[in-house]
VOGU-3710 file (C-alpha; in Angstrom, 3 decimals, decimal comma):
1> maalvqqyld> -32,251/-19,365/-1,214  -32,572/-18,703/-4,921  -28,839/-18,131/-4,536  -28,452/-21,928/-4,515  -29,743/-22,073/-8,105  -27,590/-19,085/-9,020  -24,541/-20,883/-7,635  -25,285/-23,888/-9,829  -25,454/-21,735/-12,963  -22,331/-19,751/-12,069
11> qiraeqidlr> -20,427/-22,968/-11,395  -21,537/-24,665/-14,611  -20,581/-21,583/-16,619  -17,241/-21,268/-14,780  -16,386/-24,876/-15,651  -16,281/-23,885/-19,349  -14,767/-20,404/-19,076  -11,303/-21,627/-20,099  -12,602/-23,642/-23,055  -11,393/-21,787/-26,129
21> dgapasyipe> -11,807/-24,355/-28,886  -13,442/-23,274/-32,128  -13,781/-19,836/-33,677  -16,534/-17,325/-34,510  -18,259/-17,758/-37,873  -16,180/-16,149/-40,604  -18,236/-16,706/-43,757  -20,393/-13,742/-42,687  -17,754/-10,997/-42,253  -19,596/-9,081/-39,495
31> lanvdpdgfg> -19,797/-12,206/-37,324  -16,028/-12,642/-37,474  -15,603/-9,303/-35,688  -17,386/-10,232/-32,442  -15,530/-10,641/-29,143  -14,817/-14,389/-29,048  -14,805/-14,411/-25,238  -18,408/-13,286/-24,758  -20,189/-15,887/-22,605  -23,700/-15,592/-21,200
41> lslsssdgfv> -26,074/-18,097/-19,614  -29,717/-17,528/-18,674  -32,437/-19,814/-17,321  -36,129/-18,898/-17,154  -38,537/-20,871/-14,989  -41,986/-21,632/-16,337  -43,434/-18,791/-14,247  -41,045/-16,251/-15,796  -38,371/-15,907/-13,105  -34,941/-15,573/-14,735
51> yesgdsalef> -31,475/-16,505/-13,456  -28,524/-14,941/-15,295  -24,789/-15,617/-15,328  -21,987/-13,851/-17,183  -22,671/-11,750/-20,296  -26,429/-12,322/-20,213  -27,187/-8,755/-21,382  -24,798/-8,888/-24,356  -26,668/-8,682/-27,667  -25,838/-10,910/-30,627
61> tiqsiskpft> -27,728/-11,922/-33,754  -30,234/-14,740/-33,519  -29,220/-16,363/-36,828  -30,603/-19,914/-37,188  -32,312/-19,855/-33,797  -34,919/-17,871/-35,720  -35,888/-20,993/-37,684  -38,175/-22,770/-35,188  -39,955/-19,514/-34,384  -40,698/-18,661/-38,025
71> yalaldelgq> -41,791/-22,271/-38,545  -44,139/-21,964/-35,558  -45,539/-18,717/-36,950  -46,168/-20,358/-40,352  -47,969/-23,262/-38,655  -50,029/-20,861/-36,580  -50,982/-18,725/-39,585  -51,582/-21,428/-42,229  -52,126/-24,715/-40,411  -50,084/-27,906/-40,433
81> eavdarigve> -51,411/-29,340/-43,694  -50,426/-26,291/-45,747  -46,961/-26,109/-44,173  -46,347/-29,856/-44,522  -47,023/-29,559/-48,256  -43,930/-27,331/-48,570  -41,592/-28,431/-45,733  -40,823/-31,915/-44,405  -39,951/-32,918/-40,849  -37,278/-35,573/-41,346
91> psgeafneis> -33,654/-35,177/-40,169  -31,409/-34,442/-43,120  -28,081/-35,736/-41,837  -26,527/-32,915/-43,865  -24,892/-29,584/-43,181  -27,306/-26,733/-42,392  -26,575/-24,938/-45,686  -26,664/-27,965/-47,984  -28,169/-27,257/-51,418  -30,606/-30,154/-51,439
101> vdkvtktpkn> -34,252/-31,220/-51,222  -36,059/-34,513/-50,646  -35,542/-36,693/-53,715  -39,210/-37,653/-53,922  -41,178/-34,568/-52,848  -38,639/-31,966/-54,032  -39,323/-30,034/-50,807  -36,862/-29,150/-47,990  -36,299/-32,023/-45,603  -37,047/-30,018/-42,461
111> pminagaiaa> -37,468/-26,390/-41,327  -34,231/-26,276/-39,319  -31,879/-26,311/-42,309  -31,546/-23,241/-44,523  -33,701/-24,613/-47,328  -36,588/-25,293/-44,971  -36,161/-21,981/-43,176  -36,254/-20,019/-46,435  -39,388/-21,913/-47,457  -40,967/-21,095/-44,058
121> vslipgadad> -40,276/-17,380/-44,573  -42,058/-17,538/-47,926  -45,180/-18,915/-46,213  -45,589/-15,980/-43,832  -48,444/-13,787/-45,142  -47,507/-10,293/-46,336  -48,057/-7,999/-49,282  -44,326/-7,299/-49,546  -41,021/-7,993/-47,807  -41,528/-5,285/-45,169
131> erfdrihqfy> -44,965/-6,538/-44,169  -43,765/-10,133/-44,029  -40,766/-9,231/-41,900  -42,855/-7,044/-39,590  -45,065/-10,032/-38,823  -42,019/-12,196/-38,063  -40,362/-9,456/-36,013  -43,471/-8,873/-33,925  -43,765/-12,602/-33,265  -40,156/-12,899/-32,054
141> sacagrsldv> -40,609/-9,834/-29,831  -43,821/-11,262/-28,361  -42,024/-14,504/-27,502  -39,147/-12,582/-25,866  -41,445/-10,168/-24,042  -39,743/-7,056/-25,392  -39,232/-5,260/-28,699  -36,150/-6,660/-30,423  -33,880/-4,685/-32,744  -32,122/-5,615/-36,002
151> dsgvyaseka> -28,354/-5,412/-36,496  -28,146/-3,468/-39,760  -24,438/-4,237/-40,173  -24,964/-7,999/-39,972  -27,990/-7,744/-42,279  -25,917/-5,928/-44,908  -23,070/-8,407/-44,494  -25,369/-11,412/-44,882  -27,047/-9,925/-47,920  -23,705/-9,184/-49,586
161> tgnrnraiay> -22,289/-12,662/-49,003  -25,409/-14,858/-49,176  -24,863/-16,465/-52,559  -25,277/-19,995/-51,240  -28,666/-19,073/-49,813  -29,534/-17,475/-53,150  -28,753/-20,777/-54,836  -31,029/-22,558/-52,361  -33,857/-20,054/-52,870  -33,747/-20,275/-56,646
171> mlasfgvleg> -33,586/-24,062/-56,470  -36,738/-24,036/-54,306  -38,423/-21,624/-56,718  -37,642/-23,953/-59,618  -39,477/-26,756/-57,796  -42,479/-24,541/-57,036  -41,830/-24,533/-53,277  -41,416/-20,798/-52,637  -44,322/-18,424/-52,226  -43,211/-15,157/-53,841
181> dpdevldvyf> -40,091/-13,704/-55,442  -36,903/-15,500/-54,290  -34,934/-12,278/-53,785  -37,733/-10,750/-51,717  -37,993/-13,892/-49,586  -34,229/-13,898/-49,080  -34,273/-10,272/-47,985  -36,717/-11,197/-45,219  -34,628/-14,256/-44,319  -31,444/-12,188/-43,994
191> rqcsvkvtst> -33,289/-9,681/-41,816  -34,771/-12,319/-39,520  -31,320/-13,831/-38,983  -30,041/-10,346/-38,022  -32,490/-9,776/-35,177  -30,542/-9,028/-31,982  -31,139/-11,027/-28,797  -29,443/-11,727/-25,476  -29,137/-15,056/-23,712  -31,964/-13,851/-21,461
201> dlarmaatla> -34,163/-13,137/-24,486  -33,519/-16,691/-25,657  -34,376/-18,098/-22,231  -37,666/-16,174/-22,238  -38,456/-17,297/-25,794  -37,723/-20,865/-24,726  -39,920/-20,477/-21,644  -42,765/-19,359/-23,924  -42,413/-22,655/-25,778  -42,046/-24,543/-22,491
211> rggfnpltgr> -45,401/-23,098/-21,404  -47,108/-24,269/-24,592  -47,069/-20,856/-26,274  -47,939/-18,765/-23,223  -45,369/-16,073/-22,349  -44,955/-16,220/-18,560  -43,426/-12,726/-18,454  -46,247/-10,872/-20,212  -49,124/-13,235/-19,471  -50,036/-13,376/-23,182
221> rivdanvvrr> -50,747/-16,442/-25,284  -48,445/-16,039/-28,283  -49,040/-19,234/-30,239  -51,295/-22,288/-30,138  -50,182/-25,191/-27,938  -50,500/-27,723/-30,783  -48,161/-25,592/-32,881  -45,628/-25,587/-30,039  -45,793/-29,371/-29,734  -45,082/-29,761/-33,450
231> tlsvmvtcgm> -42,256/-27,213/-33,322  -40,582/-28,825/-30,313  -40,838/-32,241/-31,960  -38,884/-31,007/-34,976  -36,373/-29,246/-32,718  -35,684/-32,569/-30,979  -34,856/-34,404/-34,191  -33,390/-31,639/-36,354  -32,485/-28,613/-34,218  -28,788/-29,360/-33,786
241> ydaagdwvsa> -28,184/-30,296/-37,425  -26,110/-33,428/-37,953  -25,264/-33,520/-34,228  -28,942/-34,040/-33,324  -28,588/-37,686/-32,296  -25,716/-37,021/-29,922  -27,576/-33,995/-28,513  -30,773/-35,930/-27,778  -28,827/-38,721/-26,093  -26,578/-36,515/-23,970
251> vgmpaksgvg> -28,705/-33,397/-23,340  -32,265/-34,432/-24,073  -33,951/-31,081/-24,633  -35,518/-29,647/-27,794  -32,972/-27,072/-28,930  -31,725/-24,877/-31,743  -28,297/-23,425/-32,350  -27,216/-20,421/-34,401  -23,903/-19,438/-35,976  -24,065/-16,189/-34,009
261> ggivavlpgq> -23,059/-18,325/-31,006  -26,426/-18,807/-29,356  -28,283/-21,929/-28,274  -31,890/-22,052/-27,123  -33,114/-25,134/-25,225  -36,563/-26,011/-23,907  -37,603/-28,373/-21,128  -41,346/-28,660/-21,813  -43,510/-27,595/-18,911  -40,454/-26,701/-16,844
271> lgigvysprl> -38,023/-24,054/-18,107  -36,158/-22,380/-20,938  -32,397/-21,939/-21,394  -30,401/-19,433/-23,429  -26,620/-19,633/-23,896  -24,231/-17,410/-25,830  -20,611/-18,048/-26,753  -19,491/-17,328/-30,345  -16,732/-19,897/-30,793  -18,231/-22,608/-33,010
281> dsrgnsvrgv> -17,391/-26,231/-33,725  -17,248/-27,752/-37,208  -21,028/-28,222/-37,234  -21,768/-24,572/-36,493  -22,723/-25,094/-32,831  -21,314/-23,074/-29,940  -18,529/-25,108/-28,313  -19,063/-23,711/-24,821  -22,826/-23,634/-25,311  -23,002/-27,337/-26,053
291> evcrnlssql> -20,873/-28,198/-23,022  -22,909/-25,920/-20,739  -26,130/-27,585/-21,866  -24,607/-31,031/-21,366  -23,645/-30,128/-17,808  -26,957/-28,464/-17,025  -28,742/-31,589/-18,177  -26,547/-34,046/-16,291  -26,076/-32,059/-13,075  -29,640/-30,773/-12,768
301> glhfltvsre> -31,442/-33,769/-14,246  -32,972/-31,881/-17,177  -33,158/-34,627/-19,814  -36,758/-34,526/-21,066  -37,186/-38,279/-20,567  -36,358/-37,768/-16,891  -39,456/-35,579/-16,491  -41,781/-37,632/-18,643  -44,205/-38,386/-15,805  -47,119/-36,017/-15,560
311> ssatlravfd> -46,882/-35,751/-11,761  -43,886/-33,399/-11,771  -43,315/-31,797/-8,387  -45,629/-29,076/-7,208  -46,324/-27,259/-3,988  -49,413/-29,089/-2,745  -50,128/-26,577/0,006  -48,585/-23,619/1,822  -50,111/-22,530/5,123  -49,404/-20,871/8,461
321> agpgvrvyev> -49,392/-23,295/11,410  -49,099/-20,887/14,293  -47,314/-17,621/15,025  -44,180/-17,342/12,908  -44,395/-20,889/11,455  -45,133/-21,670/7,791  -45,537/-25,142/6,274  -44,656/-26,100/2,672  -46,094/-29,424/1,462  -44,549/-30,898/-1,695
331> qgdllfagae> -45,947/-33,726/-3,814  -45,071/-35,689/-6,946  -41,632/-36,035/-8,522  -39,183/-33,624/-6,940  -36,735/-32,592/-9,654  -34,764/-29,426/-10,333  -37,658/-27,225/-11,475  -39,835/-28,265/-8,545  -37,049/-27,718/-6,021  -36,345/-24,283/-7,522
341> qvlrtaqqds> -40,009/-23,358/-7,118  -40,009/-24,442/-3,459  -36,823/-22,511/-2,637  -37,937/-19,343/-4,362  -41,399/-19,427/-2,804  -39,924/-19,910/0,667  -37,523/-17,027/0,064  -40,296/-14,717/-1,153  -42,354/-15,580/1,937  -39,466/-15,212/4,409
351> grydaavldv> -40,819/-11,994/5,883  -43,905/-13,894/7,026  -42,309/-16,549/9,258  -39,518/-17,275/11,722  -39,439/-21,017/10,974  -40,304/-22,980/7,830  -41,418/-26,623/7,791  -40,814/-28,540/4,555  -43,000/-31,645/4,283  -41,829/-34,160/1,644
361> trvddiddaa> -44,073/-37,007/2,832  -45,965/-37,110/-0,477  -42,907/-36,929/-2,741  -42,747/-39,883/-5,151  -39,216/-39,514/-6,449  -36,335/-37,084/-5,996  -33,170/-36,527/-7,999  -29,710/-35,545/-6,755  -29,952/-31,904/-7,838  -33,225/-31,375/-5,957
371> rrmltgmrag> -31,848/-33,198/-2,920  -28,765/-30,979/-2,760  -30,827/-27,829/-3,211  -33,347/-28,626/-0,499  -30,815/-29,895/2,026  -29,090/-26,534/1,476  -32,330/-24,676/2,169  -31,689/-24,510/5,908  -28,310/-22,801/5,483  -29,979/-20,062/3,456
381> llaagkeafl> -32,664/-19,590/6,091  -30,153/-19,551/8,947  -28,195/-16,842/7,168  -31,405/-14,803/7,116  -32,044/-15,372/10,831  -34,674/-18,079/10,234  -34,946/-21,771/11,071  -36,038/-24,749/8,975  -37,417/-28,191/9,810  -37,959/-31,193/7,555
391> vdpdgrlvpa> -40,710/-33,818/7,607  -39,200/-36,825/5,823  -40,562/-40,117/7,225  -39,254/-42,305/4,395  -35,770/-40,814/4,157  -36,258/-39,497/0,632  -34,344/-36,293/1,282  -32,141/-37,336/4,227  -31,318/-41,073/4,189  -31,510/-43,005/7,456
401> drrddydgiv> -27,720/-43,337/7,704  -27,410/-39,526/7,776  -30,171/-38,756/10,264  -27,630/-38,141/13,031  -26,251/-35,207/11,034  -29,697/-33,613/11,147  -30,689/-34,449/14,730  -33,454/-32,140/15,951  -34,221/-30,925/12,418  -35,712/-33,957/10,607
411> frtvdqalea> -39,002/-35,438/11,826  -41,424/-38,193/10,866  -44,612/-36,118/11,169  -45,679/-32,533/10,703  -46,910/-32,385/14,300  -43,422/-33,257/15,585  -41,853/-30,575/13,413  -44,403/-28,006/14,526  -43,730/-28,828/18,164  -40,026/-28,214/17,587
421> arqlgad> -40,826/-24,916/15,895  -43,039/-23,845/18,791  -40,327/-24,766/21,288  -37,945/-22,611/19,309  -40,371/-19,701/19,624  -40,800/-20,317/23,336  -37,058/-20,242/23,847
//
């Protein structure tokens, strides 16, 4: 039944496969040499289960997606007051590589543009560039749940062509913003941008943020929850550069793009998304990646204001109700993440029952994506030689005008559904 979620991802990715607008970044020579048709999509649930579509194992450099993670590390190491003294949190409305600072404070406007990211690197404790980078590298790897490598070719290319970033670093040094030698800080910055990830790594890193700093894959707390809240807040307002307003309106997830072609997006408390496609628009965002995230949000109901209520759907109870019969009780708001959890749990348990009863009596609200997924649950069970029954007294999942299509499957009470399941066993 997890195949239903997989089908959604494959379909959403397939809808953009022929989109070939934009081009890979060319101002960093190594990035211009990548295969422009690479296209991967990964989604990690909050418990660490990952769905993958396309080139999800293809490595590319993290580039500016590194910025929120280094910012989070600086907050975790130094505290918010010390970081706020050097880096603001206001949207700049400017290009990511603009040579500018706040007119009053003379500090970078936010940590998601290059000036702010370079300042964040300078705040990471370390006796020298190697020690500072090692701390950053270990943090990224802990968020991804595996040891990440560095693309030495991209690092060399960035270092050879990074004069604009040098101008930014020396400007920051002149205002007393940078901690340490500008060239040493830049060396670390170029290296952090050259860390290699996959779309699945990004999804896992996003899931770590979605879980408030707890990596669901490794079971380790990586960063403080208050730090994550601050980081996600800045990602909402600044993560997509001067397209941030359109992104929040249309997609509604804290996110960060990178000129390597990646996008990371977080649905707090729910899931993490990683997308890779190297053709970029004029703002430096992946053309396909933006469209995929738009469609994921609209088709699966992932806008963060949609899931603002605390009572997001959970499995209230799972229990055996007789030989070969298992009951799944759901409560709260039944949205995509909750429906995915129900489907996957029922699939994992399928060796323990012949018939499953899904009770949605206590569901408060349900969106279209969850409704389609759960009404498709029975087809998945039938294919596996199982049966499914639904307890839906208020017609939340199957409206009254469609009850005839589900005659003998949908019931008003659990007892009625269990009787049908027992009759099935008797037959």
